[in-house]
C-alpha positions in Angstrom: -15.9 8.2 38.6 -18.3 7.6 35.7 -18.8 4.2 34.1 -17.5 5.7 30.8 -14.3 6.9 32.5 -13.6 3.6 34.2 -14.1 1.6 30.9 -12.0 4.1 29.0 -9.2 3.9 31.6 -9.4 0.1 31.6 -8.8 -0.2 27.9 -6.1 2.5 28.0 -4.2 0.7 30.7 -4.5 -2.8 29.2 -3.7 -1.7 25.6 -1.2 1.1 26.4 -3.3 3.5 24.3 -1.9 6.6 26.0 1.6 5.6 24.8 0.6 5.3 21.1 2.6 7.8 18.9 -0.7 9.2 17.5 -1.5 12.8 16.8 -3.0 14.8 19.6 -5.9 16.9 18.3 -6.8 20.5 19.1 -10.5 21.2 19.8 -11.2 23.1 16.7 -10.3 20.2 14.4 -13.3 18.1 15.2 -15.0 18.8 11.9 -15.6 16.5 8.9 -13.4 18.5 6.5 -10.4 17.8 8.7 -11.2 14.0 8.7 -11.7 13.2 5.1 -9.0 10.7 5.3 -11.0 8.8 7.9 -14.0 8.7 5.6 -11.8 7.2 2.8 -10.4 4.6 5.4 -14.0 3.8 6.5 -15.0 3.1 2.9 -11.9 1.0 2.3 -12.5 -1.1 5.5 -16.2 -1.7 4.6 -15.2 -2.7 1.0 -12.6 -5.1 2.3 -15.0 -6.7 4.8 -17.8 -7.1 2.3 -15.4 -8.3 -0.3 -14.2 -11.1 2.0 -17.8 -12.2 2.5 -18.4 -12.2 -1.3 -15.2 -14.2 -1.7 -16.8 -17.1 0.2 -19.4 -17.5 -2.5 -17.8 -16.2 -5.7 -16.6 -18.7 -8.3 -14.2 -16.9 -10.6 -14.4 -19.7 -13.2 -18.0 -18.8 -13.9 -18.2 -15.0 -13.2 -21.6 -14.1 -14.3 -23.4 -17.2 -13.1 -21.7 -16.8 -9.7 -22.8 -13.2 -9.5 -26.4 -14.2 -10.3 -26.2 -16.9 -7.6 -25.0 -14.4 -5.0 -27.8 -12.0 -5.9 -30.7 -14.5 -6.1 -29.8 -17.4 -3.8 -27.3 -16.3 -1.1 -29.1 -14.9 2.0 -28.8 -11.1 1.7 -26.2 -11.6 -1.1 -27.5 -8.7 -3.1 -27.2 -6.4 -0.1 -23.6 -7.3 0.3 -22.8 -7.2 -3.4 -24.5 -3.8 -4.1 -23.0 -2.2 -1.0 -19.6 -3.6 -1.9 -19.9 -1.9 -5.3 -21.0 1.4 -3.9 -18.4 1.1 -1.1 -15.7 1.3 -3.8 -17.6 4.2 -5.4 -17.6 6.0 -2.1 -13.9 5.4 -1.6 -13.1 6.8 -5.1 -15.3 9.9 -4.6 -14.0 10.6 -1.1 -10.4 10.0 -2.2 -10.8 12.6 -4.9 -12.4 15.1 -2.4 -9.6 14.3 0.1 -6.9 14.8 -2.6 -8.2 18.1 -4.0 -8.9 19.5 -0.5 -5.3 18.8 0.4 -4.2 20.2 -2.9 -5.8 23.6 -2.3 -4.7 23.6 1.3 -1.1 23.1 0.3 -0.9 19.8 2.3 1.7 18.5 -0.2 4.3 20.9 1.0 7.2 20.2 3.4 7.2 18.0 5.5 4.3 16.1 3.9 5.8 15.4 0.4 5.9 11.6 0.9 2.5 11.5 2.5 1.1 13.2 -0.7 2.9 10.9 -3.1 1.6 7.8 -1.2 -1.9 9.2 -1.4 -1.7 9.7 -5.2 -0.4 6.2 -5.6 -3.2 4.8 -3.5 -5.8 6.6 -5.7 -4.3 5.0 -8.8 -4.4 1.6 -7.2 -8.0 2.2 -6.0 -9.0 3.0 -9.6 -7.3 -0.1 -10.9 -8.7 -2.4 -8.2 -12.2 -0.9 -8.7 -12.0 -1.5 -12.4 -11.0 -5.2 -11.9 -13.7 -5.6 -9.3 -16.2 -4.1 -11.7 -15.1 -6.6 -14.3 -15.7 -9.6 -12.0 -19.4 -9.3 -12.4 -19.0 -10.8 -15.8 -21.9 -9.1 -17.5 -22.0 -7.5 -21.0 -20.8 -4.2 -19.5 -17.9 -5.8 -17.7 -16.8 -7.7 -20.8 -17.0 -4.6 -22.9 -14.9 -2.6 -20.3 -12.3 -5.3 -20.3 -12.3 -5.5 -24.1 -11.5 -1.7 -24.2 -8.7 -2.1 -21.6 -7.3 -5.1 -23.4 -7.5 -3.2 -26.7 -5.5 -0.2 -25.3 -2.8 -2.6 -24.1 -2.6 -4.6 -27.3 -2.4 -1.4 -29.4 1.1 -1.1 -28.0 2.9 -4.2 -29.3 5.5 -4.2 -26.6 2.8 -4.6 -23.9 0.7 -7.4 -25.5 2.3 -10.0 -23.2 0.4 -8.4 -20.3 -3.0 -9.5 -21.6 -2.9 -13.1 -20.3 -1.2 -11.9 -17.1 -3.9 -9.3 -16.3 -7.1 -10.7 -17.8 -6.5 -14.4 -18.3 -9.3 -16.1 -20.1 -12.0 -13.6 -19.4 -13.6 -14.0 -22.8 -14.7 -17.5 -21.8 -16.2 -16.3 -18.6 -13.2 -17.3 -16.4 -12.2 -14.4 -14.2 -9.6 -16.3 -12.0 -6.7 -14.1 -13.1 -8.8 -10.9 -12.7 -9.8 -11.9 -9.2 -6.2 -12.6 -8.2 -5.0 -9.3 -9.5 -7.9 -7.5 -7.8 -6.9 -9.0 -4.4 -3.3 -8.2 -5.0 -4.1 -4.5 -5.7 -6.3 -4.3 -2.6 -3.5 -5.8 -0.5 -1.1 -3.1 -1.9 -3.6 -0.4 -1.0 -3.8 -1.8 2.5 0.0 -1.9 2.8 0.4 1.7 1.6 -2.5 2.8 3.8 -0.7 1.6 6.9 2.4 3.5 5.9 0.2 6.6 5.0 -1.7 6.4 8.3 1.4 6.4 10.4 3.0 9.2 8.5 -0.1 11.2 8.9 -0.2 10.6 12.6 3.4 11.5 13.0 3.0 14.9 11.2 -0.5 15.5 12.6 -3.4 17.2 10.9 -2.5 20.3 9.0 -3.1 23.4 11.3 -5.4 26.2 10.2 -3.7 28.9 8.2 -4.6 31.3 11.0 -2.3 29.3 13.2 0.4 28.3 10.7 0.2 30.6 7.7 3.2 29.2 5.9 4.9 25.8 5.3 6.1 23.8 7.1 2.7 23.7 8.8 3.2 21.5 11.8 2.7 22.0 15.5 5.8 22.0 17.8 6.1 19.3 20.4 5.3 21.9 23.1 2.1 22.9 21.3 1.2 19.3 20.5 1.4 18.3 24.2 -1.5 20.6 25.1 -4.0 19.0 22.8 -6.5 16.1 23.3 -4.9 12.7 23.3 -5.9 10.2 20.6 -7.7 8.0 23.1 -10.5 8.2 23.7 -11.8 11.4 22.0 -10.4 10.8 18.5 -11.6 7.2 18.7 -15.1 8.3 19.6 -15.3 10.9 16.9 -13.8 8.6 14.2 -16.3 5.9 15.2 -19.2 8.2 14.5 -17.8 9.0 11.0 -17.3 5.3 10.3 -20.8 4.3 11.2 -22.3 7.2 9.1 -20.1 6.3 6.1 -21.2 2.7 6.3 -24.8 3.7 6.6 -24.7 5.7 3.4 -22.8 2.8 1.6 -25.5 0.4 2.6 -28.7 2.5 2.3 -28.1 4.2 -1.1 -27.4 1.2 -3.4 -30.1 -1.0 -1.8 -32.6 1.8 -2.3 -31.5 2.3 -5.9 -32.0 -1.4 -6.5 -35.8 -0.7 -6.6 -35.5 1.9 -9.4 -36.2 0.6 -12.9 -36.3 2.2 -16.3 -33.8 4.9 -15.6 -32.6 7.0 -18.6 -29.3 5.6 -20.1 -27.2 8.5 -18.8 -28.2 7.7 -15.2 -27.1 4.0 -15.4 -23.4 4.4 -14.8 -24.1 6.2 -11.5 -27.4 4.9 -10.2 -27.8 1.3 -11.3 -26.2 -1.3 -9.0 -27.7 -4.3 -10.8 -25.7 -6.3 -13.4 -26.5 -6.1 -17.1 -27.4 -9.1 -19.2 -24.8 -11.8 -19.8 -22.5 -11.0 -22.7 -23.7 -13.8 -25.1 -27.4 -13.3 -24.5 -29.8 -11.7 -27.1 -30.5 -8.9 -24.6 -26.9 -7.9 -24.6 -27.2 -6.8 -28.2 -29.7 -4.1 -27.3 -27.9 -2.4 -24.4 -25.6 0.6 -24.7 -22.2 -0.3 -23.3 -20.4 2.1 -21.1 -17.4 1.8 -18.7 -17.6 2.2 -14.9 -18.4 5.9 -14.2 -14.9 6.6 -12.7 -13.4 5.9 -16.1 -16.0 7.8 -18.2 -13.4 10.6 -18.7 -11.0 8.2 -20.3 -13.8 6.7 -22.4 -14.4 10.2 -23.8 -10.7 11.1 -24.2 -10.5 8.0 -26.5 -12.9 9.9 -28.8 -10.4 12.8 -29.1 -7.7 10.8 -30.9 -7.0 7.4 -32.4 -3.3 7.5 -31.3 -3.1 5.4 -28.1 0.1 7.1 -27.0 -1.5 10.5 -27.1 -4.6 9.1 -25.3 -2.4 7.7 -22.5 -0.4 11.0 -22.3 -3.6 13.1 -22.0 -5.6 10.9 -19.8 -3.1 9.2 -17.6 0.6 10.0 -17.8 0.7 13.8 -17.7 -1.9 14.2 -14.8 -0.3 11.4 -12.8 3.3 12.7 -13.2 2.2 16.2 -12.4 0.5 15.1 -9.1 3.5 13.0 -8.1 6.1 15.8 -8.7 3.9 18.6 -7.4 5.6 18.9 -4.0 8.9 19.5 -5.9 7.4 22.0 -8.3 5.7 24.2 -5.8 8.6 25.0 -3.4 7.2 28.2 -2.0 6.2 28.5 1.7 2.7 30.0 0.8 -0.3 28.0 1.8 -3.1 30.4 0.7 -4.5 29.2 -2.6 -4.6 32.8 -4.0 -0.9 33.3 -3.2 0.0 30.4 -5.5 -2.3 31.1 -8.3 -0.6 29.0 -11.0 -1.0 25.8 -9.1 -4.4 26.7 -7.8 -5.5 27.3 -11.4 -4.1 24.0 -12.6 -5.9 22.2 -9.7 -9.2 23.9 -10.5 -8.9 22.9 -14.2 -8.0 19.3 -13.3 -11.0 19.1 -11.1 -13.3 20.7 -13.7 -12.0 18.8 -16.7 -12.4 15.5 -14.7 -16.1 16.3 -14.1 -16.7 17.9 -17.5 -15.2 15.0 -19.5 -16.9 12.4 -17.4 -20.3 13.9 -18.0 -19.4 14.3 -21.7 -18.5 10.6 -21.9 -21.9 9.8 -20.2 -24.0 12.0 -22.5 -22.2 11.4 -25.8 -20.4 8.0 -25.6 -18.4 6.9 -28.6 -19.0 10.2 -30.5 -15.8 11.4 -32.1 -14.8 15.0 -31.2 -13.0 17.3 -33.6 -10.1 19.4 -32.5 -12.2 22.5 -32.8 -14.8 21.1 -30.5 -12.1 20.1 -28.0 -10.7 23.6 -28.0 -14.1 25.2 -27.5 -15.0 22.8 -24.7 -11.7 23.2 -22.7 -10.7 26.8 -23.5 -13.8 28.3 -21.9 -13.0 26.9 -18.4 -9.4 28.0 -18.8 -10.4 31.5 -19.6 -12.8 31.7 -16.7 -10.1 30.4 -14.3 -7.5 32.9 -15.6 -10.0 35.8 -15.3 -11.2 34.6 -11.9 -7.8 34.2 -10.4 -6.8 37.6 -11.8 -9.6 39.6 -10.2 -9.9 37.6 -7.0 -7.0 38.6 -4.8 -6.1 37.6 -1.3 -6.6 40.4 1.2 -3.6 41.3 3.3 -6.0 41.4 6.3 -8.9 39.0 5.8 -10.7 40.7 8.6 -11.3 43.7 6.4 -12.9 42.1 3.4 -16.1 40.2 3.6 -16.4 36.9 1.8 -12.7 36.7 1.1 -12.5 33.0 1.9 -10.3 31.1 -0.6 -12.5 28.1 -0.4 -15.5 30.3 -1.4 -13.5 31.7 -4.3 -12.5 28.3 -5.6 -16.1 27.0 -5.3 -17.4 30.0 -7.2 -14.8 29.5 -10.0 -15.7 25.8 -10.3 -19.5 26.6 -10.4 -18.8 29.2 -13.1 -17.0 26.7 -15.2 -19.6 24.0 -14.7 -22.3 26.6 -15.7 -20.4 27.4 -18.9 -19.9 23.7 -19.7 -23.5 22.9 -19.0 -24.6 25.7 -21.4 -22.4 24.3 -24.1 -23.7 20.8 -23.5 -27.3 22.0 -23.5 -26.8 23.7 -26.8 -25.1 20.7 -28.4 -27.3 17.9 -26.8 -30.6 19.6 -26.0 -32.8 17.6 -23.6 -34.7 18.1 -20.4 -31.7 16.7 -18.5 -29.1 19.0 -20.0 -31.4 22.1 -19.7 -32.1 21.2 -16.1 -28.4 20.9 -15.3 -27.7 24.3 -17.0 -30.5 26.0 -15.1 -29.3 24.5 -11.8 -25.7 25.6 -12.3 -26.9 29.0 -13.6 -28.9 29.6 -10.4 -25.8 28.7 -8.3 -23.7 31.0 -10.5 -26.1 33.9 -10.0 -26.1 33.5 -6.2 -22.4 33.1 -6.1 -21.8 36.1 -8.4 -23.9 38.2 -6.1 -21.9 37.2 -3.1 -18.5 37.4 -4.8 -19.1 40.9 -6.2 -18.2 42.2 -2.7 -14.9 40.5 -2.9 -14.1 41.7 -6.4 -15.1 45.3 -5.6 -13.2 45.1 -2.3 -16.1 46.1 0.0 -14.5 46.5 3.4 -16.0 45.4 6.7 -16.7 47.9 9.4 -13.8 46.7 11.5 -11.0 49.3 11.8 -7.6 48.3 10.6 -6.0 48.6 14.0 -8.8 46.8 15.9 -9.2 43.2 16.7 -12.6 42.0 15.5 -14.9 41.0 18.3 -16.0 37.4 18.2 -19.6 37.3 19.0 -21.1 34.1 20.3 -24.4 33.3 21.8 -23.2 30.1 23.3 -22.9 30.8 27.0 -22.3 28.0 29.5 -26.0 27.9 30.2 -27.0 27.5 26.6 -24.2 25.0 26.1 -25.7 22.8 28.9 -29.2 23.2 27.4 -27.9 21.9 24.1 -26.2 19.0 25.8 -29.4 18.0 27.5 -31.2 18.2 24.2 -28.5 16.0 22.7 -29.0 13.5 25.4 -32.8 13.4 24.7 -32.1 12.9 21.0 -29.7 10.1 21.8 -32.4 8.3 23.7 -34.9 8.8 20.8 -32.3 7.5 18.3 -31.7 4.4 20.3 -35.4 3.6 20.6 -35.7 4.0 16.8 -32.7 1.7 16.3 -34.4 -1.0 18.5 -37.6 -0.7 16.6 -35.9 -1.0 13.2 -33.7 -3.9 14.2 -36.7 -5.7 15.6 -38.5 -5.6 12.3 -35.4 -6.1 10.1 -35.4 -9.8 10.8 -38.9 -10.2 9.2 -37.4 -9.2 5.8 -36.9 -12.3 3.6 -33.2 -13.0 3.0 -33.6 -13.5 -0.8 -36.0 -12.1 -3.4 -37.3 -8.7 -4.3 -37.8 -7.5 -0.7 -34.3 -8.5 0.6 -32.7 -5.2 -0.3 -35.0 -3.5 2.3 -32.7 -5.2 4.8 -29.7 -3.3 3.4 -31.7 0.0 3.6 -32.7 -0.7 7.2 -29.2 -1.7 8.2 -27.9 1.5 6.6 -30.4 3.6 8.5 -29.3 1.8 11.8 -25.7 2.6 11.1 -26.5 6.2 10.2 -28.5 6.6 13.5 -25.7 5.0 15.5 -23.2 7.3 13.9 -25.3 10.3 14.8 -25.8 9.0 18.3 -22.1 8.7 18.8 -21.6 12.2 17.4 -24.1 13.5 19.9 -22.3 11.6 22.6 -19.0 13.2 21.5 -20.8 16.6 21.8 -22.1 15.9 25.3 -18.9 14.6 26.7 -16.3 16.8 25.0 -17.8 20.0 23.7 -16.6 23.1 25.4 -18.6 26.4 25.4 -16.1 27.9 22.9 -13.5 25.9 21.0 -10.9 28.2 19.4 -8.0 27.7 17.1 -4.8 27.4 19.0 
């Protein structure tokens, strides 16, 4: 018996891991797109850990001074602070990706309605907690963002009593109340996450449409019993994802810390460093902007001066729609092109979110007339309507090349982004907007070339009554060769990890060079994650893993 097997069995027996009511996973599900929830959880766990470390040093009564102390005097304080900020950014981005992926997969349908609603509520709480955490920095941007939030609340007289409850005396630099509410929201996210996790494990991952083409898409207990138990394979695979997620969260912001003089429109996304204090002379010369995840709301505020209309467009209508979606779409269809109305709404929500956020970044505080709004948002709607009209699901996907619904959705989104980027380039001509338009135009051209086969219905050479032959070059011999190569790569990775760790401790804990520690630690986590992924391949990979 191998050492790994003995260690695994020891933990399994002592902790009763084989008796856990967790989902058993079929072989074909070990791909990142099936584990997006794990990536969100990894980001959340890192953000909580780093936040607890920061809490040891942060003084809410003097927000900005405390932030500067953490960055300049606490050993590796800037590493923890910047990665904490980008950990929340990663969680937001991954939560959006996870949500829209499940939206188009139909994962909100029976029996996962409550699972979907909990996910939507957690996204809202994440945005709220991130906004409050962003405000704790106490710089000119944070104060400006809080001012806007407080202004929205006070514009509705009945809600004015919430200002001291939510924000306290932030205008004097005291963020005690903001910190308390931030911690409360994070705790609520954690509570809902536990409930969400156990519901997800009880239903299991959503099977492929090739296996379960209609809702309810769940495996039977008999099918479930044939799959891989949660321990140890799921644990190993999830560990690799966690390490790689943490690696990116650490490496990216600490590398960005060395970039200076970025154009204004890059700052919301690529600048982890705080702005000047709110009462300093330098604060008068900076362009204020909200956190990037609220840029879309920042721009919607330019559409109307009526706060109720603003809240309806930017918050209430999208939120209510997402919550009641499982009860609106009652069909059993899971294919996105067989529920075109909801697919179209989802594509537009995703596109409008990106489009309006970029608009808020490129033209902040610029009022937008109704005519401009119609032009900006009607074009994507027309493209979606035309795209979903001409792209039809094949009754037999084997006979139409390129008929993947994911490909179709991506193409429609690229087409809308191309149209929006052209409009932006015409209205706000610059090297940046022209570059974006050229980039999306190139993607649109390549996508149109591929999608023309779908629109024209070009059949494959497989006869209607034949089962397509699955060709694979992965024989048992080639599989063993790949495993041996993976073992060699694991050894090389561990040597590199030892070399990096050995020199990390020569990096000064404070000062300009201290962020190199965060970059190196991120690289170490990335390499460990890749090593664990290779280990998973060596131990568990079979010559051919099929959908069952």
